[in-house]
LUMVOTOR-99626 format. One record per residue: residue number from 1; residue in one letter; x, y, z of N, C-alpha, C in turn. Coordinates in nm, 2 decimals, padded with zeros to 4 digits. Layout:
BEGIN
<seq: NUM&type: A&n_u: X&n_v: Y&n_w: Z&ca_u: X&ca_v: Y&ca_w: Z&c_u: X&c_v: Y&c_w: Z>
...
***
This chain:
BEGIN
<seq: 1&type: M&n_u: 07.96&n_v: 07.98&n_w: 13.87&ca_u: 08.07&ca_v: 07.92&ca_w: 13.80&c_u: 08.06&c_v: 07.77&c_w: 13.79>
<seq: 2&type: P&n_u: 08.08&n_v: 07.71&n_w: 13.68&ca_u: 08.06&ca_v: 07.57&ca_w: 13.66&c_u: 08.17&c_v: 07.49&c_w: 13.74>
<seq: 3&type: N&n_u: 08.13&n_v: 07.37&n_w: 13.77&ca_u: 08.22&ca_v: 07.27&ca_w: 13.84&c_u: 08.28&c_v: 07.17&c_w: 13.75>
<seq: 4&type: I&n_u: 08.21&n_v: 07.14&n_w: 13.65&ca_u: 08.25&ca_v: 07.04&ca_w: 13.55&c_u: 08.36&c_v: 07.09&c_w: 13.46>
<seq: 5&type: K&n_u: 08.46&n_v: 07.01&n_w: 13.44&ca_u: 08.58&ca_v: 07.05&ca_w: 13.36&c_u: 08.54&c_v: 07.10&c_w: 13.22>
<seq: 6&type: S&n_u: 08.46&n_v: 07.03&n_w: 13.15&ca_u: 08.42&ca_v: 07.07&ca_w: 13.02&c_u: 08.34&c_v: 07.19&c_w: 13.02>
<seq: 7&type: A&n_u: 08.26&n_v: 07.21&n_w: 13.12&ca_u: 08.18&ca_v: 07.34&ca_w: 13.13&c_u: 08.26&c_v: 07.46&c_w: 13.16>
<seq: 8&type: I&n_u: 08.37&n_v: 07.44&n_w: 13.23&ca_u: 08.47&ca_v: 07.54&ca_w: 13.26&c_u: 08.53&c_v: 07.58&c_w: 13.13>
<seq: 9&type: K&n_u: 08.57&n_v: 07.49&n_w: 13.05&ca_u: 08.64&ca_v: 07.51&ca_w: 12.92&c_u: 08.54&c_v: 07.59&c_w: 12.83>
<seq: 10&type: R&n_u: 08.42&n_v: 07.55&n_w: 12.83&ca_u: 08.32&ca_v: 07.61&ca_w: 12.74&c_u: 08.30&c_v: 07.76&c_w: 12.78>
<seq: 11&type: V&n_u: 08.31&n_v: 07.79&n_w: 12.91&ca_u: 08.30&ca_v: 07.93&ca_w: 12.95&c_u: 08.42&c_v: 08.01&c_w: 12.90>
<seq: 12&type: K&n_u: 08.54&n_v: 07.95&n_w: 12.91&ca_u: 08.66&ca_v: 08.02&ca_w: 12.86&c_u: 08.65&c_v: 08.04&c_w: 12.71>
<seq: 13&type: V&n_u: 08.61&n_v: 07.94&n_w: 12.64&ca_u: 08.61&ca_v: 07.95&ca_w: 12.49&c_u: 08.50&c_v: 08.05&c_w: 12.45>
<seq: 14&type: T&n_u: 08.39&n_v: 08.05&n_w: 12.52&ca_u: 08.28&ca_v: 08.14&ca_w: 12.48&c_u: 08.32&c_v: 08.29&c_w: 12.51>
<seq: 15&type: E&n_u: 08.39&n_v: 08.31&n_w: 12.62&ca_u: 08.44&ca_v: 08.45&ca_w: 12.65&c_u: 08.54&c_v: 08.49&c_w: 12.54>
<seq: 16&type: K&n_u: 08.63&n_v: 08.41&n_w: 12.50&ca_u: 08.73&ca_v: 08.44&ca_w: 12.40&c_u: 08.66&c_v: 08.47&c_w: 12.26>
<seq: 17&type: K&n_u: 08.56&n_v: 08.39&n_w: 12.22&ca_u: 08.49&ca_v: 08.41&ca_w: 12.10&c_u: 08.41&c_v: 08.54&c_w: 12.11>
<seq: 18&type: N&n_u: 08.35&n_v: 08.56&n_w: 12.22&ca_u: 08.26&ca_v: 08.68&ca_w: 12.24&c_u: 08.35&c_v: 08.80&c_w: 12.22>
<seq: 19&type: L&n_u: 08.46&n_v: 08.81&n_w: 12.28&ca_u: 08.55&ca_v: 08.92&ca_w: 12.27&c_u: 08.59&c_v: 08.94&c_w: 12.12>
<seq: 20&type: R&n_u: 08.63&n_v: 08.84&n_w: 12.05&ca_u: 08.67&ca_v: 08.84&ca_w: 11.91&c_u: 08.56&c_v: 08.90&c_w: 11.83>
<seq: 21&type: N&n_u: 08.44&n_v: 08.85&n_w: 11.85&ca_u: 08.32&ca_v: 08.89&ca_w: 11.77&c_u: 08.29&c_v: 09.04&c_w: 11.80>
<seq: 22&type: R&n_u: 08.30&n_v: 09.08&n_w: 11.92&ca_u: 08.27&ca_v: 09.22&ca_w: 11.96&c_u: 08.37&c_v: 09.31&c_w: 11.89>
<seq: 23&type: M&n_u: 08.50&n_v: 09.27&n_w: 11.89&ca_u: 08.60&ca_v: 09.35&ca_w: 11.83&c_u: 08.58&c_v: 09.37&c_w: 11.68>
<seq: 24&type: I&n_u: 08.54&n_v: 09.26&n_w: 11.61&ca_u: 08.52&ca_v: 09.27&ca_w: 11.47&c_u: 08.39&c_v: 09.35&c_w: 11.44>
<seq: 25&type: K&n_u: 08.29&n_v: 09.33&n_w: 11.52&ca_u: 08.16&ca_v: 09.41&ca_w: 11.50&c_u: 08.19&c_v: 09.55&c_w: 11.52>
<seq: 26&type: S&n_u: 08.26&n_v: 09.58&n_w: 11.63&ca_u: 08.29&ca_v: 09.72&ca_w: 11.66&c_u: 08.37&c_v: 09.79&c_w: 11.55>
<seq: 27&type: A&n_u: 08.47&n_v: 09.72&n_w: 11.49&ca_u: 08.55&ca_v: 09.78&ca_w: 11.38&c_u: 08.46&c_v: 09.80&c_w: 11.26>
<seq: 28&type: M&n_u: 08.37&n_v: 09.71&n_w: 11.24&ca_u: 08.28&ca_v: 09.73&ca_w: 11.12&c_u: 08.19&c_v: 09.85&c_w: 11.15>
<seq: 29&type: K&n_u: 08.13&n_v: 09.87&n_w: 11.27&ca_u: 08.05&ca_v: 09.98&ca_w: 11.30&c_u: 08.12&c_v: 10.11&c_w: 11.29>
<seq: 30&type: T&n_u: 08.25&n_v: 10.11&n_w: 11.34&ca_u: 08.33&ca_v: 10.23&ca_w: 11.33&c_u: 08.35&c_v: 10.28&c_w: 11.19>
<seq: 31&type: Q&n_u: 08.38&n_v: 10.18&n_w: 11.10&ca_u: 08.41&ca_v: 10.21&ca_w: 10.96&c_u: 08.28&c_v: 10.26&c_w: 10.89>
<seq: 32&type: I&n_u: 08.17&n_v: 10.21&n_w: 10.93&ca_u: 08.04&ca_v: 10.26&ca_w: 10.87&c_u: 08.01&c_v: 10.40&c_w: 10.92>
<seq: 33&type: K&n_u: 08.04&n_v: 10.43&n_w: 11.05&ca_u: 08.02&ca_v: 10.56&ca_w: 11.10&c_u: 08.11&c_v: 10.66&c_w: 11.03>
<seq: 34&type: K&n_u: 08.24&n_v: 10.62&n_w: 11.00&ca_u: 08.33&ca_v: 10.71&ca_w: 10.92&c_u: 08.27&c_v: 10.74&c_w: 10.79>
<seq: 35&type: F&n_u: 08.22&n_v: 10.63&n_w: 10.72&ca_u: 08.16&ca_v: 10.65&ca_w: 10.59&c_u: 08.04&c_v: 10.75&c_w: 10.60>
<seq: 36&type: D&n_u: 07.95&n_v: 10.73&n_w: 10.69&ca_u: 07.84&ca_v: 10.81&ca_w: 10.71&c_u: 07.88&c_v: 10.96&c_w: 10.73>
<seq: 37&type: T&n_u: 07.98&n_v: 10.98&n_w: 10.81&ca_u: 08.03&ca_v: 11.12&ca_w: 10.84&c_u: 08.08&c_v: 11.18&c_w: 10.71>
<seq: 38&type: A&n_u: 08.16&n_v: 11.10&n_w: 10.63&ca_u: 08.21&ca_v: 11.15&ca_w: 10.50&c_u: 08.10&c_v: 11.18&c_w: 10.40>
<seq: 39&type: V&n_u: 08.00&n_v: 11.10&n_w: 10.40&ca_u: 07.88&ca_v: 11.12&ca_w: 10.31&c_u: 07.81&c_v: 11.25&c_w: 10.35>
<seq: 40&type: A&n_u: 07.80&n_v: 11.27&n_w: 10.48&ca_u: 07.73&ca_v: 11.39&ca_w: 10.53&c_u: 07.81&c_v: 11.52&c_w: 10.49>
<seq: 41&type: A&n_u: 07.94&n_v: 11.51&n_w: 10.49&ca_u: 08.03&ca_v: 11.62&ca_w: 10.46&c_u: 08.07&c_v: 11.63&c_w: 10.31>
<seq: 42&type: N&n_u: 08.00&n_v: 11.54&n_w: 10.23&ca_u: 08.03&ca_v: 11.54&ca_w: 10.08&c_u: 08.18&c_v: 11.51&c_w: 10.05>
<seq: 43&type: E&n_u: 08.24&n_v: 11.42&n_w: 10.14&ca_u: 08.38&ca_v: 11.38&ca_w: 10.12&c_u: 08.39&c_v: 11.24&c_w: 10.08>
<seq: 44&type: A&n_u: 08.28&n_v: 11.17&n_w: 10.07&ca_u: 08.29&ca_v: 11.02&ca_w: 10.05&c_u: 08.32&c_v: 11.00&c_w: 09.90>
<seq: 45&type: D&n_u: 08.40&n_v: 10.89&n_w: 09.88&ca_u: 08.44&ca_v: 10.85&ca_w: 09.74&c_u: 08.44&c_v: 10.70&c_w: 09.74>
<seq: 46&type: A&n_u: 08.47&n_v: 10.65&n_w: 09.62&ca_u: 08.46&ca_v: 10.50&ca_w: 09.59&c_u: 08.56&c_v: 10.43&c_w: 09.68>
<seq: 47&type: K&n_u: 08.67&n_v: 10.49&n_w: 09.71&ca_u: 08.78&ca_v: 10.43&ca_w: 09.79&c_u: 08.73&c_v: 10.40&c_w: 09.93>
<seq: 48&type: L&n_u: 08.66&n_v: 10.50&n_w: 09.99&ca_u: 08.61&ca_v: 10.49&ca_w: 10.12&c_u: 08.50&c_v: 10.38&c_w: 10.12>
<seq: 49&type: L&n_u: 08.42&n_v: 10.38&n_w: 10.02&ca_u: 08.31&ca_v: 10.28&ca_w: 10.01&c_u: 08.37&c_v: 10.14&c_w: 10.00>
<seq: 50&type: S&n_u: 08.47&n_v: 10.13&n_w: 09.93&ca_u: 08.54&ca_v: 10.00&ca_w: 09.92&c_u: 08.60&c_v: 09.95&c_w: 10.05>
<seq: 51&type: A&n_u: 08.66&n_v: 10.04&n_w: 10.13&ca_u: 08.71&ca_v: 10.01&ca_w: 10.26&c_u: 08.60&c_v: 09.97&c_w: 10.35>
<seq: 52&type: T&n_u: 08.49&n_v: 10.04&n_w: 10.35&ca_u: 08.38&ca_v: 10.01&ca_w: 10.43&c_u: 08.31&c_v: 09.87&c_w: 10.40>
<seq: 53&type: Q&n_u: 08.30&n_v: 09.85&n_w: 10.27&ca_u: 08.24&ca_v: 09.72&ca_w: 10.23&c_u: 08.34&c_v: 09.61&c_w: 10.27>
<seq: 54&type: G&n_u: 08.46&n_v: 09.63&n_w: 10.26&ca_u: 08.56&ca_v: 09.53&ca_w: 10.30&c_u: 08.55&c_v: 09.49&c_w: 10.45>
<seq: 55&type: A&n_u: 08.52&n_v: 09.59&n_w: 10.53&ca_u: 08.50&ca_v: 09.57&ca_w: 10.68&c_u: 08.38&c_v: 09.49&c_w: 10.70>
<seq: 56&type: V&n_u: 08.27&n_v: 09.52&n_w: 10.62&ca_u: 08.15&ca_v: 09.44&ca_w: 10.63&c_u: 08.17&c_v: 09.30&c_w: 10.59>
<seq: 57&type: D&n_u: 08.24&n_v: 09.28&n_w: 10.48&ca_u: 08.27&ca_v: 09.15&ca_w: 10.42&c_u: 08.35&c_v: 09.07&c_w: 10.52>
<seq: 58&type: K&n_u: 08.45&n_v: 09.13&n_w: 10.59&ca_u: 08.53&ca_v: 09.06&ca_w: 10.69&c_u: 08.44&c_v: 09.01&c_w: 10.80>
<seq: 59&type: A&n_u: 08.35&n_v: 09.09&n_w: 10.85&ca_u: 08.26&ca_v: 09.05&ca_w: 10.96&c_u: 08.18&c_v: 08.93&c_w: 10.91>
<seq: 60&type: A&n_u: 08.13&n_v: 08.93&n_w: 10.79&ca_u: 08.05&ca_v: 08.82&ca_w: 10.74&c_u: 08.14&c_v: 08.69&c_w: 10.72>
<seq: 61&type: A&n_u: 08.26&n_v: 08.71&n_w: 10.68&ca_u: 08.35&ca_v: 08.60&ca_w: 10.66&c_u: 08.38&c_v: 08.53&c_w: 10.79>
<seq: 62&type: K&n_u: 08.39&n_v: 08.61&n_w: 10.90&ca_u: 08.42&ca_v: 08.55&ca_w: 11.03&c_u: 08.30&c_v: 08.50&c_w: 11.10>
<seq: 63&type: G&n_u: 08.18&n_v: 08.52&n_w: 11.04&ca_u: 08.06&ca_v: 08.47&ca_w: 11.09&c_u: 08.00&c_v: 08.55&c_w: 11.20>
<seq: 64&type: V&n_u: 08.04&n_v: 08.68&n_w: 11.21&ca_u: 07.99&ca_v: 08.77&ca_w: 11.31&c_u: 07.85&c_v: 08.82&c_w: 11.27>
<seq: 65&type: I&n_u: 07.84&n_v: 08.85&n_w: 11.14&ca_u: 07.70&ca_v: 08.88&ca_w: 11.08&c_u: 07.67&c_v: 08.79&c_w: 10.97>
<seq: 66&type: H&n_u: 07.54&n_v: 08.77&n_w: 10.94&ca_u: 07.50&ca_v: 08.68&ca_w: 10.83&c_u: 07.54&c_v: 08.74&c_w: 10.70>
<seq: 67&type: K&n_u: 07.56&n_v: 08.65&n_w: 10.60&ca_u: 07.60&ca_v: 08.68&ca_w: 10.47&c_u: 07.50&c_v: 08.78&c_w: 10.40>
<seq: 68&type: N&n_u: 07.37&n_v: 08.75&n_w: 10.42&ca_u: 07.27&ca_v: 08.83&ca_w: 10.36&c_u: 07.26&c_v: 08.97&c_w: 10.43>
<seq: 69&type: A&n_u: 07.29&n_v: 08.98&n_w: 10.56&ca_u: 07.29&ca_v: 09.10&ca_w: 10.63&c_u: 07.41&c_v: 09.19&c_w: 10.57>
<seq: 70&type: A&n_u: 07.52&n_v: 09.12&n_w: 10.55&ca_u: 07.63&ca_v: 09.19&ca_w: 10.49&c_u: 07.60&c_v: 09.25&c_w: 10.35>
<seq: 71&type: N&n_u: 07.54&n_v: 09.17&n_w: 10.27&ca_u: 07.50&ca_v: 09.22&ca_w: 10.14&c_u: 07.40&c_v: 09.33&c_w: 10.14>
<seq: 72&type: R&n_u: 07.31&n_v: 09.33&n_w: 10.24&ca_u: 07.21&ca_v: 09.43&ca_w: 10.26&c_u: 07.28&c_v: 09.56&c_w: 10.30>
<seq: 73&type: K&n_u: 07.37&n_v: 09.55&n_w: 10.39&ca_u: 07.45&ca_v: 09.67&ca_w: 10.44&c_u: 07.53&c_v: 09.73&c_w: 10.33>
<seq: 74&type: K&n_u: 07.60&n_v: 09.65&n_w: 10.25&ca_u: 07.68&ca_v: 09.70&ca_w: 10.14&c_u: 07.59&c_v: 09.77&c_w: 10.03>
<seq: 75&type: A&n_u: 07.48&n_v: 09.71&n_w: 10.00&ca_u: 07.39&ca_v: 09.78&ca_w: 09.91&c_u: 07.34&c_v: 09.91&c_w: 09.96>
<seq: 76&type: R&n_u: 07.31&n_v: 09.92&n_w: 10.08&ca_u: 07.26&ca_v: 10.05&ca_w: 10.14&c_u: 07.37&c_v: 10.15&c_w: 10.14>
<seq: 77&type: L&n_u: 07.50&n_v: 10.11&n_w: 10.17&ca_u: 07.61&ca_v: 10.20&ca_w: 10.16&c_u: 07.63&c_v: 10.26&c_w: 10.02>
<seq: 78&type: A&n_u: 07.62&n_v: 10.17&n_w: 09.92&ca_u: 07.64&ca_v: 10.21&ca_w: 09.78&c_u: 07.53&c_v: 10.31&c_w: 09.74>
<seq: 79&type: K&n_u: 07.41&n_v: 10.28&n_w: 09.79&ca_u: 07.29&ca_v: 10.36&ca_w: 09.76&c_u: 07.31&c_v: 10.50&c_w: 09.82>
<seq: 80&type: R&n_u: 07.36&n_v: 10.51&n_w: 09.94&ca_u: 07.39&ca_v: 10.64&ca_w: 10.01&c_u: 07.49&c_v: 10.72&c_w: 09.94>
<seq: 81&type: L&n_u: 07.60&n_v: 10.65&n_w: 09.89&ca_u: 07.70&ca_v: 10.72&ca_w: 09.81&c_u: 07.65&c_v: 10.78&c_w: 09.68>
<seq: 82&type: A&n_u: 07.57&n_v: 10.70&n_w: 09.61&ca_u: 07.51&ca_v: 10.74&ca_w: 09.48&c_u: 07.42&c_v: 10.86&c_w: 09.50>
<seq: 83&type: K&n_u: 07.34&n_v: 10.85&n_w: 09.61&ca_u: 07.24&ca_v: 10.96&ca_w: 09.64&c_u: 07.32&c_v: 11.09&c_w: 09.67>
<seq: 84&type: A&n_u: 07.43&n_v: 11.08&n_w: 09.75&ca_u: 07.51&ca_v: 11.19&ca_w: 09.78&c_u: 07.58&c_v: 11.26&c_w: 09.66>
<seq: 85&type: N&n_u: 07.62&n_v: 11.17&n_w: 09.57&ca_u: 07.69&ca_v: 11.22&ca_w: 09.45&c_u: 07.60&c_v: 11.28&c_w: 09.34>
<seq: 86&type: A&n_u: 07.47&n_v: 11.24&n_w: 09.35&ca_u: 07.37&ca_v: 11.28&ca_w: 09.25&c_u: 07.33&c_v: 11.42&c_w: 09.26>
***
């Protein structure tokens, strides 16, 4: 545990940010799993895709994942839905 006041504060801030980031990332992963399950059961639709892409966008907007990683994930989701509907 740090002794310096600024270092103590950094530890507190880092813990808070880490918790926030984990929550956002977890919500995104959960939404993606829901989408994958729906695709496997042939129940996926554009509405679910939109909700899933929204969760990915939110994570990117908060800086939890990189912008390009978000775009890559969204493209792969759309590809999966198109393949399932074809």
